Structure formats: structure tokens, C-alpha cells
C-alpha positions as a Markdown table, in Angstrom:
| # | Residue | x | y | z |
|---|---|---|---|---|
| 1 | Met | 164.1 | 61.2 | 71.4 |
| 2 | His | 160.5 | 62.1 | 70.8 |
| 3 | Lys | 158.3 | 60.9 | 73.8 |
| 4 | Asn | 154.6 | 60.0 | 73.1 |
| 5 | Lys | 152.3 | 59.9 | 75.9 |
| 6 | Thr | 151.1 | 56.3 | 75.2 |
| 7 | Phe | 154.3 | 54.8 | 73.9 |
| 8 | Asp | 158.0 | 55.1 | 74.7 |
| 9 | Ala | 159.9 | 54.8 | 71.4 |
| 10 | Glu | 163.1 | 53.9 | 73.3 |
| 11 | Val | 161.6 | 50.5 | 73.7 |
| 12 | Phe | 162.7 | 49.7 | 70.1 |
| 13 | Glu | 166.4 | 49.5 | 71.3 |
| 14 | Gln | 165.4 | 46.8 | 73.8 |
| 15 | Leu | 163.2 | 45.1 | 71.1 |
| 16 | Lys | 166.1 | 44.8 | 68.7 |
| 17 | Lys | 168.3 | 43.3 | 71.3 |
| 18 | Ala | 165.6 | 40.7 | 72.1 |
| 19 | Glu | 164.9 | 40.0 | 68.5 |
| 20 | Gly | 168.5 | 39.1 | 67.9 |
| 21 | Asn | 168.9 | 36.8 | 70.8 |
| 22 | His | 165.6 | 35.2 | 71.9 |
| 23 | Phe | 164.3 | 31.9 | 70.4 |
| 24 | Trp | 160.8 | 33.1 | 70.3 |
| 25 | Phe | 161.5 | 35.8 | 67.7 |
| 26 | Lys | 163.2 | 33.1 | 65.4 |
| 27 | Val | 160.2 | 30.7 | 65.9 |
| 28 | Arg | 157.8 | 33.5 | 65.2 |
| 29 | Arg | 159.4 | 34.6 | 62.0 |
| 30 | Ser | 159.6 | 31.1 | 60.6 |
| 31 | Trp | 155.9 | 30.5 | 61.4 |
| 32 | Ile | 154.9 | 33.7 | 59.6 |
| 33 | Phe | 157.1 | 32.7 | 56.6 |
| 34 | Asp | 155.5 | 29.3 | 56.4 |
| 35 | Lys | 151.9 | 30.9 | 56.5 |
| 36 | Ile | 152.7 | 33.6 | 53.8 |
| 37 | Lys | 154.4 | 31.2 | 51.3 |
| 38 | Lys | 151.1 | 29.1 | 51.4 |
| 39 | Tyr | 149.4 | 31.9 | 49.7 |
| 40 | Lys | 152.1 | 33.9 | 48.0 |
| 41 | Lys | 155.4 | 32.4 | 46.8 |
| 42 | Pro | 158.5 | 34.7 | 46.5 |
| 43 | Pro | 158.9 | 37.0 | 44.7 |
| 44 | Ala | 155.7 | 38.6 | 45.8 |
| 45 | Asp | 155.4 | 42.2 | 47.0 |
| 46 | Leu | 154.6 | 42.4 | 50.8 |
| 47 | Leu | 153.9 | 45.5 | 52.9 |
| 48 | Glu | 154.5 | 45.1 | 56.6 |
| 49 | Ile | 152.4 | 47.5 | 58.4 |
| 50 | Gly | 153.8 | 48.7 | 61.9 |
| 51 | Cys | 157.1 | 46.9 | 61.2 |
| 52 | Gly | 158.9 | 48.2 | 64.2 |
| 53 | Thr | 162.6 | 47.3 | 63.7 |
| 54 | Gly | 161.7 | 45.2 | 60.7 |
| 55 | Tyr | 162.9 | 41.8 | 62.1 |
| 56 | Ile | 160.1 | 40.0 | 60.0 |
| 57 | Gly | 160.3 | 42.1 | 56.9 |
| 58 | Ser | 164.2 | 41.6 | 56.9 |
| 59 | Tyr | 163.7 | 37.8 | 57.2 |
| 60 | Leu | 161.0 | 37.5 | 54.5 |
| 61 | Ala | 163.3 | 39.6 | 52.2 |
| 62 | Ser | 166.1 | 37.1 | 52.8 |
| 63 | Lys | 163.6 | 34.4 | 51.6 |
| 64 | Gly | 163.0 | 36.2 | 48.2 |
| 65 | Tyr | 160.1 | 38.4 | 48.9 |
| 66 | Ser | 160.2 | 42.2 | 48.0 |
| 67 | Val | 159.3 | 43.7 | 51.3 |
| 68 | Val | 158.4 | 47.3 | 52.2 |
| 69 | Gly | 158.1 | 47.9 | 55.9 |
| 70 | Cys | 156.2 | 51.0 | 57.2 |
| 71 | Asp | 156.4 | 52.4 | 60.8 |
| 72 | Tyr | 155.3 | 55.6 | 62.3 |
| 73 | Tyr | 158.5 | 55.9 | 64.6 |
| 74 | Asn | 161.7 | 57.4 | 63.4 |
| 75 | Glu | 163.4 | 55.3 | 66.2 |
| 76 | Ala | 162.2 | 52.1 | 64.6 |
| 77 | Ile | 163.3 | 53.2 | 61.2 |
| 78 | Arg | 166.6 | 54.1 | 62.5 |
| 79 | Leu | 167.2 | 50.7 | 64.0 |
| 80 | Ala | 165.8 | 48.7 | 61.2 |
| 81 | Trp | 167.3 | 45.4 | 60.3 |
| 82 | Pro | 168.9 | 45.3 | 56.8 |
| 83 | Gly | 167.7 | 43.9 | 53.6 |
| 84 | Phe | 164.3 | 45.6 | 52.8 |
| 85 | Lys | 162.9 | 48.9 | 52.2 |
| 86 | Ile | 161.4 | 50.8 | 55.2 |
| 87 | Ile | 159.3 | 54.0 | 54.9 |
| 88 | Lys | 157.7 | 56.3 | 57.5 |
| 89 | Cys | 153.9 | 56.1 | 57.4 |
| 90 | Asp | 151.0 | 55.2 | 59.5 |
| 91 | Ala | 148.2 | 52.7 | 58.7 |
| 92 | Thr | 145.8 | 55.4 | 57.5 |
| 93 | His | 148.0 | 56.4 | 54.4 |
| 94 | Leu | 149.5 | 53.1 | 53.0 |
| 95 | Pro | 151.3 | 52.8 | 49.7 |
| 96 | Pro | 149.3 | 50.8 | 47.0 |
| 97 | Asp | 150.1 | 47.8 | 45.0 |
| 98 | Phe | 151.0 | 44.9 | 47.2 |
| 99 | Asp | 150.3 | 41.3 | 46.9 |
| 100 | His | 149.7 | 40.8 | 50.7 |
| 101 | Leu | 149.6 | 43.1 | 53.6 |
| 102 | Phe | 150.3 | 41.8 | 57.1 |
| 103 | Pro | 150.5 | 43.5 | 60.5 |
């Protein structure tokens, strides 16, 4: 795996395990969904910047949103949760035409 001097990308494997098991991640994704649906109801186009393994994006897609997740790390993309589109990019080169962007 590629090692970055400021970030160990292997952390995505640990993150994905925690996302599937820890209550905090489930509460957090529900909270984010509640906030977004106040402003944009499904089916809106959403872009999740720095999506990591895409736990939030996958959840929002299951609620009817059209979600594209972007992350810089190949390891995150490889481990991504299913149900939404994920692309490799960074925050300085984002795809256009989304109803709502969230970090």
C-alpha cells in the first residue's frame, strides 16, 4: 500500500470495521440524513467530498439520493460500501452539477 508521510491509508480497513459495528457511526449517519433532507429531499444529487469508505454516501443512497463520493486514496475506494458511485479526486478538482456538497 502507498504510505503517505502524514496519513497511513491502512487506517481505512480499521475504519470500515468500526463503521459496521459501532453505534456512533449509525447515529451520525442518521443525524446527517435528517439535516440534509430538511434542505434537499430525495432524489437530489449529492457529492460527498473526502468520503473515505463511503459509509455516509452509501446510507444516503439507500434513502433515495443520487450520491457520488470522492476520495483521494485508492485504499478507501477499494473498501467502499456499496450502493453509490465513488470516484478518485481531491477537493481542488471536483465534478460540477450537484445540489448539495458535504464534507
